[in-house]
C-alpha positions in Angstrom: 18.3 -33.7 -14.2 18.7 -30.0 -13.6 18.1 -29.9 -9.8 20.8 -27.3 -9.3 19.2 -24.8 -11.7 16.3 -22.5 -10.6 13.7 -21.0 -12.8 11.6 -18.0 -11.8 8.4 -18.0 -13.7 7.0 -14.4 -13.7 3.8 -13.1 -15.1 2.7 -9.5 -15.2 1.7 -7.9 -11.8 -1.9 -7.6 -12.7 -5.2 -7.7 -10.7 -6.5 -11.3 -10.3 -9.6 -10.5 -12.4 -7.4 -9.6 -15.3 -5.2 -12.7 -15.1 -7.4 -15.1 -17.0 -7.5 -17.8 -19.6 -4.3 -18.1 -21.6 -2.3 -16.3 -18.9 -2.7 -18.5 -15.9 -2.9 -21.7 -18.0 0.4 -21.0 -19.7 2.0 -20.0 -16.4 0.9 -23.4 -14.9 2.0 -25.3 -18.0 5.5 -23.8 -17.8 5.7 -24.5 -14.0 4.7 -28.1 -14.4 7.0 -28.8 -17.4 10.0 -27.2 -15.6 9.4 -29.4 -12.5 9.0 -32.4 -14.8 12.3 -31.6 -16.4 14.1 -31.5 -13.1 14.4 -27.8 -12.4 13.5 -26.0 -9.2 10.8 -23.5 -9.8 9.8 -20.2 -8.2 6.3 -19.3 -9.4 5.4 -15.6 -8.9 2.0 -14.6 -10.1 -1.1 -12.5 -9.2 -2.9 -15.7 -7.9 -0.7 -18.5 -6.6 -3.7 -20.4 -5.3 -5.0 -20.7 -8.8 -1.7 -22.0 -10.1 -1.5 -24.6 -7.4 -5.1 -25.7 -8.0 -4.4 -26.1 -11.7 -1.1 -27.8 -11.0 -2.9 -30.5 -9.0 -4.7 -31.5 -12.2 -1.3 -32.9 -13.4 0.8 -35.7 -12.2 3.4 -33.8 -10.2 6.3 -35.8 -9.0 7.7 -33.4 -6.5 5.9 -30.2 -5.4 8.8 -29.6 -3.0 10.6 -28.3 -6.1 8.3 -25.3 -6.5 7.8 -22.2 -4.4 4.7 -20.1 -4.9 4.5 -16.4 -4.1 2.2 -13.5 -4.9 3.3 -10.0 -5.8 1.5 -8.6 -2.7 3.3 -11.0 -0.4 6.7 -10.2 -1.9 6.1 -6.4 -1.9 5.4 -6.6 1.8 8.6 -8.5 2.4 10.6 -5.9 0.4 9.1 -3.0 2.2 9.9 -4.6 5.6 13.5 -5.0 4.5 14.1 -1.6 3.0 12.6 0.8 5.5 15.6 3.0 6.2 16.6 4.1 9.6 15.7 7.8 10.4 18.4 10.4 9.7 19.8 11.8 12.9 18.4 15.3 13.6 21.0 17.8 12.3 22.3 20.7 14.3 20.2 23.9 13.9 23.1 25.8 12.2 23.4 23.1 9.6 19.8 23.3 8.5 20.3 26.5 6.5 22.5 26.4 3.5 22.7 28.3 0.2 19.4 29.6 -1.2 18.0 29.2 2.3 17.1 25.6 1.6 17.0 23.4 4.6 18.0 19.8 4.8 14.4 19.0 5.6 13.0 20.9 2.7 15.5 19.3 0.4 14.6 15.9 1.7 10.9 16.5 1.2 11.4 17.8 -2.3 13.3 14.7 -3.3 11.1 12.1 -1.6 8.1 13.5 -3.5 9.8 13.0 -6.8 11.5 9.6 -6.4 10.3 6.1 -6.5 11.2 3.6 -3.7 14.1 2.4 -5.8 15.5 5.9 -6.1 14.9 6.4 -2.4 17.1 3.4 -1.6 19.8 4.9 -3.7 19.4 8.2 -1.8 19.9 6.5 1.5 22.9 4.5 0.2 24.5 7.8 -0.8 24.2 9.1 2.8 25.5 6.0 4.5 28.8 6.7 6.2 28.8 10.4 5.5 29.4 12.9 8.3 26.4 15.1 9.0 28.1 18.2 7.5 28.7 16.3 4.3 25.1 15.1 4.0 23.8 18.4 2.8 26.3 18.3 -0.1 25.1 14.8 -0.9 21.5 15.9 -0.8 22.2 18.7 -3.2 24.0 16.3 -5.5 21.0 14.0 -5.5 18.7 16.9 -5.9 20.4 17.8 -9.2 20.3 14.2 -10.3 16.7 13.8 -9.4 15.6 17.0 -11.2 17.5 15.8 -14.3 16.0 12.3 -14.1 12.5 13.7 -13.5 12.8 16.0 -16.5 13.9 13.0 -18.6 11.1 10.8 -17.2 8.5 13.3 -18.2 9.5 12.7 -21.9 9.1 8.9 -21.6 5.7 7.3 -22.3 3.9 6.0 -19.2 4.0 2.4 -20.4 7.8 2.5 -20.6 8.1 3.9 -17.1 5.7 1.3 -15.8 7.6 -1.5 -17.5 10.9 -0.1 -16.2 9.6 -0.1 -12.6 8.1 -3.5 -13.0 11.4 -5.0 -14.1 13.1 -3.4 -11.2 10.5 -5.0 -8.9 11.2 -8.4 -10.6 14.9 -8.0 -10.0 14.3 -7.0 -6.3 11.9 -10.0 -5.7 14.4 -12.4 -7.2 17.2 -11.1 -5.2 15.1 -11.3 -2.0 14.3 -15.0 -2.6 17.9 -15.7 -3.6 19.2 -14.3 -0.4 16.4 -15.8 1.7 17.1 -19.4 0.5 20.8 -19.0 -0.1 20.5 -19.8 -3.8 23.5 -19.4 -6.0 22.9 -16.4 -8.3 24.7 -18.0 -11.3 22.1 -20.8 -11.3 19.1 -18.4 -11.6 17.1 -18.1 -14.9 13.8 -16.3 -15.5 10.9 -17.3 -17.8 8.1 -14.9 -18.8 5.0 -16.9 -19.9 3.5 -13.8 -21.4 6.2 -11.4 -22.5 3.8 -9.6 -24.9 2.9 -6.9 -22.4 6.5 -5.6 -22.3 7.5 -5.6 -26.0 5.8 -2.7 -27.6 6.8 0.5 -25.8 10.3 1.2 -26.9 11.6 -0.5 -23.7 14.9 -1.5 -25.3 17.2 -4.4 -24.5 20.0 -2.3 -23.1 17.6 -1.0 -20.5 16.3 -4.5 -19.7 19.9 -5.6 -19.0 20.4 -2.7 -16.5 17.3 -3.5 -14.5 17.1 -7.3 -14.7 20.4 -9.0 -14.0 19.5 -12.6 -14.8 19.3 -14.6 -18.1 15.7 -14.9 -19.3 13.4 -16.5 -21.8 10.0 -15.1 -23.0 6.9 -16.6 -24.5 5.6 -14.2 -27.2 1.9 -15.2 -27.6 1.0 -12.7 -30.3 4.0 -11.7 -32.4 3.3 -8.2 -33.7 5.7 -6.0 -35.8 6.6 -9.0 -37.8 3.9 -9.3 -40.4 6.0 -7.9 -43.2 9.7 -7.0 -43.1 11.2 -7.5 -39.6 13.3 -4.6 -38.3 15.5 -4.8 -35.3 14.5 -1.3 -34.2 10.9 -2.5 -33.6 12.0 -5.5 -31.6 14.7 -3.7 -29.5 13.2 -5.2 -26.3 14.8 -8.6 -27.2 18.1 -7.1 -28.2 20.0 -7.7 -25.0 22.6 -10.1 -23.7 20.4 -11.6 -21.1 17.6 -12.7 -23.5 18.5 -16.3 -24.2 15.4 -17.5 -26.0 11.9 -16.6 -27.4 9.0 -19.0 -27.8 6.3 -18.3 -30.4 3.1 -19.9 -31.5 3.2 -18.9 -35.2 5.1 -21.0 -37.7 6.1 -18.2 -40.0 7.7 -16.1 -37.2 10.5 -18.5 -36.3 12.6 -17.9 -39.4 11.9 -14.1 -39.3 13.0 -13.7 -35.7 16.0 -16.0 -36.1 17.2 -13.8 -39.0 17.2 -10.8 -36.6 18.5 -12.6 -33.5 20.9 -15.3 -34.8 22.4 -16.0 -31.4 19.0 -16.3 -29.6 17.1 -19.5 -29.5 13.7 -19.2 -31.3 11.3 -22.1 -30.7 7.9 -22.9 -32.1 5.4 -24.0 -29.4 2.1 -25.7 -30.0 -0.9 -23.5 -29.0 -2.4 -26.0 -26.6 -5.2 -26.4 -24.2 -5.3 -29.1 -21.6 -8.4 -31.2 -21.0 -10.8 -29.9 -18.4 -13.6 -31.8 -16.8 -16.8 -30.2 -18.0 -19.3 -29.3 -15.3 -22.3 -31.4 -16.4 -24.5 -29.7 -13.8 -23.8 -26.2 -15.0 -27.2 -24.6 -15.2 -26.3 -22.0 -17.9 -25.1 -24.7 -20.3 -28.3 -26.7 -19.7 -30.4 -23.5 -20.3 -28.7 -22.9 -23.6 -29.4 -26.4 -24.8 -33.0 -26.2 -23.7 -33.5 -22.8 -25.3 -32.0 -24.2 -28.6 -34.8 -26.7 -28.7 -33.0 -29.2 -30.9 -31.6 -26.5 -33.2 -27.9 -26.5 -34.0 -26.0 -24.1 -31.7 -23.4 -21.8 -33.2 -21.3 -20.2 -30.5 -19.1 -17.1 -30.2 -17.6 -17.5 -26.7 -14.9 -16.0 -24.6 -13.4 -12.6 -24.1 -15.3 -10.4 -26.5 -14.6 -7.2 -28.4 -15.5 -6.0 -31.9 -12.4 -7.5 -33.4 -13.7 -11.0 -32.5 -16.2 -10.6 -35.4 -19.1 -9.9 -33.1 -20.8 -7.5 -35.6 -20.9 -10.1 -38.3 -22.1 -12.7 -35.8 -25.1 -10.6 -34.8 -25.8 -9.7 -38.4 -25.8 -13.5 -39.2 -28.2 -14.3 -36.5 -30.5 -11.4 -37.6 -30.3 -12.5 -41.3 -31.2 -16.1 -40.3 -34.2 -14.9 -38.4 -35.3 -12.7 -41.3 -34.9 -15.7 -43.6 -37.2 -17.7 -41.3 -34.4 -20.2 -40.8 -35.5 -22.5 -38.0 -32.4 -24.7 -37.9 -29.8 -22.6 -36.1 -29.5 -21.1 -32.6 -26.8 -18.5 -31.9 -25.1 -18.1 -28.5 -23.0 -15.0 -27.8 -21.3 -15.3 -24.5 -18.4 -13.4 -22.8 -17.4 -10.2 -21.1 -15.9 -7.2 -22.8 -16.3 -3.5 -23.6 -18.3 -2.3 -26.6 -18.6 1.3 -27.7 -19.8 1.5 -31.3 -23.3 2.6 -32.0 -23.5 -0.2 -34.7 -23.0 -2.8 -32.0 -25.7 -1.3 -29.7 -28.2 -1.1 -32.6 -27.5 -4.7 -33.7 -27.6 -6.0 -30.1 -31.0 -4.5 -29.6 -32.3 -5.9 -32.9 -30.9 -9.4 -32.3 -32.3 -9.4 -28.8 -35.9 -9.1 -30.2 -35.4 -12.5 -32.0 -35.9 -15.9 -30.4 -33.1 -17.6 -32.3 -30.3 -16.4 -30.0 -29.1 -15.9 -26.4 -26.8 -13.0 -25.6 -25.0 -13.3 -22.3 -22.4 -10.5 -21.9 -20.7 -11.8 -18.8 -17.4 -13.7 -18.3 -17.4 -17.3 -17.0 -14.4 -17.5 -14.7 -14.3 -21.3 -14.1 -12.8 -23.4 -16.9 -15.1 -26.4 -16.3 -18.2 -24.1 -16.6 -16.9 -22.4 -19.7 -16.1 -25.7 -21.3 -19.6 -27.0 -20.5 -21.1 -24.2 -22.7 -18.4 -24.7 -25.3 -19.2 -28.4 -25.5 -22.9 -27.7 -26.0 -22.1 -25.9 -29.3 -22.3 -27.7 -32.6 -20.2 -25.1 -34.4 -17.6 -22.6 -33.0 -17.6 -19.2 -34.6 -14.0 -17.7 -34.6 -14.1 -15.4 -37.7 -12.0 -12.7 -36.0 -11.3 -9.5 -37.8 -7.8 -9.0 -39.2 -6.5 -11.5 -36.7 -3.1 -12.8 -37.9 -2.2 -14.7 -34.8 -2.6 -18.2 -33.3 -5.7 -18.9 -31.2 -6.2 -21.7 -28.7 -9.9 -21.7 -29.7 -8.7 -24.2 -32.4 -7.1 -26.4 -29.7 -10.3 -26.3 -27.6 -12.4 -27.0 -30.7 -10.2 -30.0 -31.5 -10.4 -31.2 -27.9 -14.2 -31.3 -28.0 -14.3 -32.1 -31.8 -16.3 -29.0 -32.8 -15.9 -27.6 -36.4 -14.8 -24.0 -36.6 -15.6 -21.0 -38.8 -12.6 -18.6 -39.2 -11.7 -15.6 -41.3 -9.9 -16.2 -44.6 -6.4 -14.9 -45.3 -4.7 -15.5 -41.9 -2.9 -18.2 -39.9 -6.1 -19.7 -38.5 -7.3 -20.5 -42.1 -4.1 -22.3 -42.7 -4.6 -24.5 -39.7 -8.3 -25.3 -40.1 -7.5 -26.3 -43.8 -4.5 -28.3 -42.8 -6.5 -30.5 -40.5 -9.8 -30.0 -42.2 -11.5 -29.0 -39.0 -13.5 -26.0 -40.4 -13.9 -23.4 -43.1 -12.7 -19.9 -43.8 -15.1 -17.1 -44.8 -14.8 -13.5 -45.9 -14.9 -11.1 -43.0 -18.2 -9.2 -42.4 -20.2 -11.5 -44.7 -23.4 -12.8 -43.0 -24.6 -14.6 -46.2 -21.3 -16.6 -46.5 -21.4 -17.3 -42.8 -24.8 -18.9 -43.1 -23.6 -20.9 -46.0 -20.5 -22.0 -44.0 -22.8 -23.2 -41.2 -24.8 -25.2 -43.7 -21.6 -26.7 -45.2 -20.1 -27.7 -41.9 -23.3 -29.4 -40.7 -22.9 -31.5 -43.9 -19.2 -32.1 -43.2 -18.3 -30.2 -46.3 -16.1 -27.3 -47.2 -17.4 -24.3 -49.2 -16.8 -26.1 -52.5 -18.9 -29.0 -51.4 -15.9 -31.3 -50.9 -16.0 -33.6 -47.8 -14.1 -32.6 -44.7 -12.1 -35.3 -42.8 -12.4 -33.4 -39.4 -8.9 -34.6 -38.3 -9.4 -33.5 -34.7 -7.3 -36.3 -33.4 -4.4 -35.5 -35.7 -4.6 -31.8 -34.5 -4.5 -32.9 -30.9 -1.6 -35.3 -31.5 0.5 -32.7 -33.3 -0.4 -29.9 -30.8 -0.3 -31.9 -27.6 1.0 -31.1 -24.1 3.9 -33.6 -24.7 4.8 -31.5 -27.7 4.7 -28.4 -25.6 7.2 -30.0 -23.1 9.5 -30.9 -26.0 9.4 -27.3 -27.3 10.3 -26.0 -23.8 13.2 -28.4 -23.6 14.4 -27.1 -26.9 14.0 -23.5 -25.8 16.0 -23.7 -22.6 18.4 -26.6 -23.3 21.4 -24.2 -23.2 20.6 -23.1 -19.7 
């Protein structure tokens, strides 16, 4: 048991409507597994109610070991703690100093430039100083702030944002540590989605200065590692407090271990836990009725043009032009689309009766899974997508064969378990052929497919996820 050790599970401080799918699921998985392995857990997320709701789907031995908090709630507590006392009104003769700048003018010029964290430092510098020494302190801070502001202007906005977010994380952790009298040496941090911080030259040395606790990160989509791995491009992890990195892609473990030999690199299964489908979900019933006994091919989820949406529309149009009466195409999900080609194809496809296009997100897992389960084949032929996708896990869960793009990790996985076929990108003719083959339970060469969905689920199970987490953090 690890009851004396405490894990803070932190996700990005995002709006609730952006914290979807993979994000809140993985947050909940980590919280549940950490509790199960005997740790105390502090879950900080954009939507604690959603985490608690999902957590109740599991068998949780002791919810008293987990504390839930939202960023809004913690920020209010921080603000209540750090509002500084007003400065005493200085004597009139002290208001004017060199260059005719007054104490008040200096104060205003600094406050405008500085973040709350800088403002705290400003007040700390004034604590204990006599009033006649405060102007000197203000001028000293003025010089520092001008220099820092000048330097900040040269830093990309995303780096600044990440820097301030990590400062907030550190403040929130310290707030809770103090409130509950936790021992700081027992504190660890886990980021279920570290991706958002990796790519903006936010280097490890800076991370160590703003986050003072050992941490682990789950890197969902490992970029900058397709070819030769260079430390300079992964500098975010090059810090003493980074103790381990979890990844979903088999070939990245050895590459990252070669760059960070003292850091634990662990392969995780890309899982999805079973959700009860909403059998009364009207949209799913509507799709099945509209298909009218035709086989449903679905492209579902968060959509953009990299998801192969152009080829999907072209395929449905070509099927209609070929007078193919056997297939029905469902395009479902929210997203942003800008290309004229997409608009043109969307209008053309909409005129045909062999498809339904519903460009809105479904926020409830049980509703989304109802639509997913109505499909006969899942289309996941994403463009230039070299990462893992839990679409395969969901397809295995509901035993739906999958079409993916050739040349990438998803091809390796569908071929390993014989749960689908890989096609050339942007090839409607081959896509139609792939559909025909899968309905016959054959690959593109006409060889039988075993459809080893159960084997996929067994080797990429929630239990395997828990074992991977144990391996990642066992040195804690």
